[in-house]
C-alpha positions in Angstrom: 43.4 46.6 40.7 41.7 49.6 42.1 37.9 49.6 42.6 35.3 52.0 41.3 35.0 53.6 44.7 38.6 54.9 44.5 38.0 56.1 40.9 35.0 58.2 42.3 37.1 59.8 45.1 40.0 60.7 42.8 37.8 62.1 40.1 35.8 64.2 42.7 39.0 65.5 44.2 40.4 66.7 40.9 37.3 67.9 39.1 35.3 69.1 42.0 37.9 70.3 44.6 40.4 71.4 42.0 43.4 69.3 43.2 46.2 68.8 40.8 47.2 65.3 39.7 50.3 65.5 41.9 48.3 66.5 44.9 45.7 63.8 44.3 48.5 61.2 44.0 49.9 62.4 47.3 46.5 62.4 49.0 45.5 58.9 47.9 48.9 57.3 47.9 49.0 56.3 44.3 51.1 57.0 41.2 50.5 60.1 39.1 50.1 57.9 36.0 47.3 56.0 37.9 45.6 59.4 38.6 45.8 60.3 34.9 44.2 56.9 34.0 41.4 57.4 36.5 40.7 60.9 35.0 40.3 59.3 31.6 37.9 56.5 32.7 35.0 56.7 35.0 35.4 53.0 36.0 38.3 50.5 35.8 38.7 49.6 32.1 40.2 46.3 32.8 43.2 44.7 31.2 43.6 45.3 27.5 46.0 43.5 25.2 47.7 45.6 22.6 48.9 42.6 20.7 47.6 39.0 20.3 49.1 36.5 22.7 52.2 34.9 21.3 52.5 31.1 21.6 56.0 30.4 20.2 55.9 26.7 21.0 52.5 26.3 19.3 53.1 28.4 16.2 54.3 25.6 14.1 51.4 23.3 15.0 48.3 25.6 14.5 47.8 24.5 11.0 47.6 20.8 12.1 45.1 21.7 14.8 43.0 23.7 12.3 43.0 20.7 9.9 41.9 18.3 12.7 39.0 20.6 13.7 37.9 21.0 10.1 37.8 17.3 9.6 35.8 16.8 12.7 32.8 18.6 11.1 32.2 15.5 8.9 32.3 12.9 11.7 29.7 12.0 14.3 29.7 14.3 17.3 30.6 11.6 19.8 33.7 10.7 17.8 35.2 14.2 17.4 38.5 15.2 18.9 38.7 16.7 22.4 41.4 19.2 23.3 43.1 16.4 25.3 43.1 14.1 22.3 44.5 16.8 20.0 47.3 17.4 22.5 48.1 13.7 22.7 48.3 13.5 18.9 50.5 16.5 18.6 52.9 15.1 21.2 53.0 11.5 19.9 52.7 12.1 16.1 54.3 15.5 15.5 56.8 15.9 18.4 55.1 18.8 20.1 57.0 19.8 23.3 54.6 22.4 24.7 52.0 21.9 27.5 48.3 21.0 27.4 47.0 24.4 28.5 48.1 26.3 25.4 46.6 23.7 23.2 43.3 23.8 25.1 43.1 27.6 25.0 43.8 27.6 21.2 41.2 24.9 20.6 38.6 26.7 22.6 39.2 30.0 20.7 39.0 28.3 17.3 35.8 26.5 18.2 34.1 29.7 19.5 35.2 31.6 16.3 33.6 28.9 14.1 30.3 28.5 15.9 27.3 29.3 13.8 25.2 32.3 14.5 21.4 32.3 13.9 18.9 34.8 12.6 15.7 35.2 14.6 12.8 33.9 12.4 9.3 35.4 12.0 6.5 32.9 11.6 3.4 34.3 9.9 -0.1 32.9 10.7 -1.3 29.8 8.9 2.0 28.0 8.3 3.2 24.7 9.9 6.2 22.5 10.6 6.1 18.7 10.8 8.4 15.9 11.8 8.6 12.4 13.4 10.0 11.5 16.9 10.8 8.3 18.6 10.3 7.0 22.1 10.2 3.7 24.0 6.9 2.3 25.2 5.9 -0.9 27.0 3.3 -2.6 24.8 1.7 -5.8 26.2 4.6 -6.3 28.6 7.3 -5.8 25.9 9.4 -2.7 25.4 9.5 -1.5 21.8 10.1 1.7 19.9 7.1 3.9 19.0 7.1 6.7 16.4 5.1 9.8 16.9 4.1 12.4 14.3 4.3 16.0 15.3 2.8 19.1 13.6 3.0 22.7 15.0 1.7 26.1 14.0 4.7 28.2 15.0 2.8 31.5 15.1 0.7 30.4 18.1 2.6 27.2 19.1 -0.6 25.1 18.8 0.4 21.5 18.2 -0.7 18.0 17.4 0.9 14.7 18.3 -0.1 11.1 17.3 1.8 7.8 17.8 2.3 5.0 15.3 4.0 1.5 15.3 6.3 2.5 12.5 7.5 5.6 10.6 5.9 4.5 7.3 4.3 6.2 4.3 0.8 5.4 5.6 1.7 6.8 9.0 3.1 10.0 7.4 -0.2 10.4 5.4 -2.5 9.6 8.3 -0.6 12.0 10.6 -1.3 14.8 8.1 -5.0 13.8 7.8 -5.4 13.6 11.6 -3.6 16.9 12.2 -5.7 18.8 9.6 -8.9 17.4 11.1 -7.7 18.5 14.6 -6.9 22.1 13.5 -10.0 22.3 11.4 -8.1 23.3 8.3 -5.0 23.0 6.1 -1.9 25.1 6.6 -0.7 27.3 3.7 2.7 25.7 3.8 4.5 23.0 5.8 8.2 22.9 6.5 9.9 19.4 6.6 13.3 17.9 6.8 14.4 15.9 3.8 12.6 12.7 4.9 12.4 9.9 2.3 8.7 9.7 3.0 8.3 13.0 1.1 11.5 13.4 -0.9 12.4 10.7 -3.4 15.6 12.5 -4.4 17.5 15.8 -4.1 18.6 17.0 -7.5 21.9 18.7 -8.2 20.4 22.2 -8.1 18.7 21.6 -4.7 15.3 20.9 -6.2 13.4 18.1 -4.5 11.7 15.3 -6.4 8.7 14.3 -4.3 7.4 10.8 -3.7 4.2 9.8 -5.4 2.3 9.4 -2.1 3.3 12.9 -0.9 2.4 14.4 -4.3 -1.1 12.9 -4.0 -1.4 14.3 -0.5 -0.4 17.8 -1.7 -2.8 17.7 -4.7 -5.7 16.7 -2.4 -5.2 19.4 0.3 -3.4 22.0 -1.9 -0.7 23.1 0.6 2.8 24.1 -0.3 5.9 22.4 1.0 9.2 23.8 2.2 12.3 21.8 3.1 15.2 22.6 5.5 18.8 22.2 4.7 20.1 18.6 5.0 21.3 18.0 8.5 20.2 21.4 9.8 17.5 20.8 12.4 17.5 24.4 13.5 15.8 25.3 10.2 12.6 23.9 11.7 13.4 24.6 15.4 9.8 24.8 16.5 8.9 21.2 15.6 12.3 20.0 16.8 11.5 21.5 20.2 8.0 20.0 20.1 9.5 16.5 19.6 11.6 17.0 22.8 8.6 18.4 24.7 6.3 15.5 23.6 8.9 12.9 24.6 9.3 14.4 28.1 5.6 15.1 28.6 4.0 11.9 27.3 6.7 9.3 27.4 8.3 9.9 30.8 7.9 7.6 32.6 7.7 4.9 29.9 4.0 4.3 29.2 2.7 0.8 29.9 -0.1 -0.1 27.4 -2.1 -2.9 26.1 -2.6 -1.2 22.7 -1.4 2.0 21.0 -4.9 3.4 20.8 -4.8 4.1 24.6 -1.6 6.2 24.1 -3.2 8.2 21.3 -6.2 9.0 23.6 -3.7 10.5 26.1 -1.9 12.4 23.3 -5.2 13.8 22.0 -6.2 14.9 25.5 -2.8 16.7 25.8 -3.3 18.4 22.4 -6.8 19.6 23.5 -5.3 20.8 26.8 -2.7 22.8 24.9 -5.5 24.6 22.9 -7.3 25.4 26.2 -4.1 26.8 27.6 -3.5 29.0 24.6 -7.2 30.2 24.6 -6.8 31.2 28.2 -3.5 33.1 27.7 -2.3 36.2 25.9 -1.6 34.0 22.9 -5.2 33.6 22.1 -4.9 36.4 19.4 -2.1 34.4 17.7 -4.2 31.2 17.9 -7.2 32.9 16.3 -5.0 34.3 13.6 -3.5 30.9 12.9 -6.9 29.2 12.6 -8.4 31.9 10.4 -5.5 31.6 8.0 -5.9 27.9 7.4 -7.4 26.6 4.2 -10.8 24.9 4.4 -10.8 21.1 4.4 -11.8 19.3 1.2 -15.3 17.9 1.0 -13.9 14.4 0.2 -11.6 12.8 2.8 -8.1 11.7 1.8 -7.4 7.9 1.7 -4.3 7.7 3.9 -2.8 4.5 2.6 0.2 3.2 0.6 -0.7 1.5 -2.7 1.3 -1.3 -4.1 0.8 -3.8 -6.9 1.0 -7.4 -5.8 0.7 -11.0 -7.0 -1.4 -13.8 -5.5 0.6 -17.0 -4.9 -0.6 -20.6 -5.5 -1.4 -20.7 -1.8 -3.7 -17.6 -2.1 -1.2 -15.4 -0.2 -0.1 -11.8 -1.0 3.1 -10.3 0.5 3.1 -6.8 1.8 6.1 -5.4 3.7 7.4 -8.9 4.5 4.1 -10.2 5.8 1.8 -12.6 3.9 -2.0 -12.0 3.8 -4.6 -14.4 2.5 -7.2 -13.8 -0.2 -10.0 -16.1 -1.5 -8.5 -19.1 -3.4 -10.5 -18.1 -6.5 -8.0 -15.2 -7.0 -4.8 -17.4 -7.0 -2.3 -16.5 -9.6 -3.8 -13.1 -10.3 -2.5 -9.5 -10.0 -4.0 -7.4 -7.2 -3.7 -3.9 -5.7 -2.6 -3.7 -2.0 -3.7 -0.8 0.1 -1.7 -0.5 3.3 -3.3 1.5 6.1 -1.9 2.1 9.6 -4.4 -0.4 11.2 -5.5 -2.6 8.3 -4.6 -4.0 4.9 -7.0 -4.1 2.0 -6.5 -6.2 -1.1 -8.4 -5.4 -4.3 -8.8 -7.1 -7.6 -10.1 -4.6 -10.1 -12.6 -2.4 -8.3 -13.6 -5.1 -5.8 -12.1 -5.4 -2.3 -11.5 -9.2 -2.0 -9.8 -9.3 1.4 -9.4 -7.2 4.6 -7.0 -7.9 7.4 -5.8 -6.3 10.5 -2.3 -4.8 9.9 0.6 -6.9 11.2 4.0 -5.3 11.8 5.9 -8.5 12.7 8.1 -9.5 9.8 7.7 -13.0 8.4 4.2 -13.6 9.8 1.4 -15.2 7.8 -2.1 -13.8 8.3 -4.9 -16.2 7.3 -8.7 -15.8 7.0 -10.0 -19.4 7.2 -13.0 -18.5 5.2 -10.8 -17.9 2.2 -9.9 -21.6 2.0 -13.2 -23.3 2.7 -14.3 -23.6 -1.0 -11.0 -25.4 -1.8 -11.2 -27.6 1.3 -14.6 -28.7 0.2 -13.0 -30.1 -3.0 -10.0 -31.5 -1.0 -11.5 -32.6 2.4 -8.5 -34.8 3.1 -6.5 -31.7 3.9 -8.9 -30.6 6.6 -6.8 -31.8 9.6 -3.6 -30.3 8.4 -4.9 -27.1 6.8 -2.7 -24.3 8.2 -5.4 -21.6 7.7 -7.7 -23.4 10.1 -5.1 -23.7 12.9 -5.8 -21.4 15.7 -9.3 -20.7 14.4 -11.3 -20.1 17.6 -14.7 -21.6 17.2 -17.2 -22.8 19.7 -16.5 -26.4 21.0 -19.8 -27.5 19.5 -18.1 -27.3 16.0 -15.5 -29.8 17.1 -18.2 -32.1 18.6 -20.2 -31.9 15.3 -17.1 -32.8 13.3 -16.5 -35.8 15.4 -20.1 -37.0 15.1 -20.2 -36.4 11.4 -17.0 -38.5 10.9 -18.3 -41.2 13.1 -21.6 -41.5 11.2 -20.5 -40.8 7.6 -16.8 -41.6 7.6 -14.8 -39.7 5.0 -18.0 -38.1 3.7 -18.4 -36.5 7.1 -15.5 -34.2 6.6 -17.1 -32.7 3.5 -20.4 -32.3 5.4 -18.5 -30.5 8.2 -16.8 -28.2 5.7 -20.2 -27.4 4.2 -21.3 -26.4 7.8 -18.2 -24.1 8.1 -19.1 -22.5 4.8 -22.3 -21.2 6.3 -20.0 -18.7 8.1 -19.3 -17.1 4.7 -22.9 -15.9 4.5 -24.2 -15.8 8.1 -22.9 -14.3 11.3 -20.8 -16.6 13.4 -23.0 -16.2 16.5 -26.1 -17.5 14.6 -24.3 -20.4 13.0 -22.9 -21.3 16.4 -26.4 -21.5 18.0 -27.6 -23.7 15.1 -24.6 -26.1 15.6 -25.2 -26.3 19.3 -28.9 -27.1 18.8 -28.0 -29.7 16.2 -25.5 -31.4 18.5 -28.0 -31.3 21.4 -30.8 -32.9 19.3 -28.3 -35.3 17.6 -29.4 -34.0 14.2 -26.1 -34.8 12.6 -25.9 -33.4 9.1 -25.3 -30.2 7.1 -29.0 -30.0 6.0 -30.1 -30.2 9.5 -27.8 -27.4 10.7 -28.8 -25.2 7.8 -32.5 -25.8 8.5 -32.1 -24.9 12.1 -30.1 -21.8 11.2 -32.7 -20.5 8.6 -35.6 -21.3 11.0 -33.9 -19.2 13.7 -33.2 -16.3 11.3 -36.8 -16.4 9.9 -38.2 -16.8 13.4 -40.2 -19.9 12.6 -40.3 -23.3 14.3 -38.0 -26.0 12.8 -39.8 -28.8 11.1 -37.4 -31.6 10.6 -39.2 -33.9 8.1 -36.7 -36.7 7.5 -38.4 -37.7 4.2 -36.9 -34.4 2.8 -33.4 -35.7 3.7 -33.1 -39.2 2.2 -29.4 -39.4 2.9 -29.8 -39.2 6.6 -30.1 -42.6 8.5 -33.7 -43.3 9.5 -34.4 -44.5 13.0 -36.2 -47.9 13.4 -38.3 -48.8 16.4 -39.6 -52.4 16.4 -42.8 -53.5 18.1 -42.6 -55.1 21.6 -42.8 -58.9 21.6 -43.3 -61.2 24.6 -40.5 -63.4 23.4 -38.1 -60.6 24.1 -39.1 -60.5 27.7 -38.7 -64.2 28.0 -35.1 -64.0 26.7 -34.5 -61.3 29.3 -36.0 -63.4 32.1 -34.1 -66.5 31.0 -30.9 -64.5 31.0 -31.6 -63.2 34.4 -32.3 -66.6 35.8 -29.1 -68.0 34.5 -27.3 -65.0 36.1 -28.7 -65.9 39.5 
């Protein structure tokens, strides 16, 4: 193939010097037809096919290849046919006698012709996209999967990221509440995928039936929702890119943490740094336009929790997401309302909150509050030693010493006295009750009334007056008068010893 330099020389010789095509062919040593072609094109036009390439050996098999490629669209990407695998199937199953190269070229061409093209999107100010991502973290020495909520304002690319133990309804709601507080307003609309946290069902006409929790969130903040096509992540490409960016930026290398709050502090610092970067760049105008277009936050904060009806068992336990939480025994066999937050669980009966627990995500666990069972143990003191709610209750060693002394002095009644002491923790801070128990053990004032008196005296900041006549059930000390006969017995015993 001749280069563009020869094209230039031939064209100058003919058009500028006036040579004929025959003379130019003789001067440059090329064919007259080549000179004619060079006069028609200012640069080498390249090879051009006048007809499609014929593949006679493949012509009877193209329909099979097209069917295989069409079926591959409905299977996982990692299990789709390669050109090599298609060639092997044609050879083994259909008697194809041709080579691999013509199959490979045909497959490449078909795949290029069926690849999807995309329309560039315009993102007006005040709109957002949201999604969840996943990453591995090392929490208290154990590697586990963490989920992080992402929200981005595509017009300015300002974003917010927060991590959660699970991708649950309460995490979905809390992510929105936290993102709105971070941006200082509510987006006009938010684009989602078809997550079951927001969409309960997709109807036949494409209409989405929203979940009750998501509807409550929308009604409170008054933003509109938009949903992408099922399985089409490019519909919300901005937040999909944010998920990848957040994973690379905050989870590489794998974070080693004692609690998830430390990770969220790092994520918040990264979100604030992103705002600082936008404010110091040429995108500050877009950022200001985004923030100005946001709707004002409601005066009343949204309660980011999942609500479920529950039933209290005979052992005063309520099950929420495969974890049992205790309530006071007075509410056994009653219907309650469970509020599941990201970090805690609240259980209500009517309008009253009857129990609060730290949220547990380990399935099959039982979370007790020992105070919930003390009133029942007072009636059944025989179950004190085997009571499961009291196992693992970390109290000061003085409590165990007081229990031992009470049982030694009062026998079976001592257990009930000890449980009455424990019930002081229902109304008074543990630190103050602990000081009173220590003082009672130190003074050997063994009894519930004595401990309560010491506790109230300390709270009221007055000296303790332990008048034993006010406590007739306590044993009274007896000190006999000294007699000379006692000394004689001692002396006589000493003499016999010598």
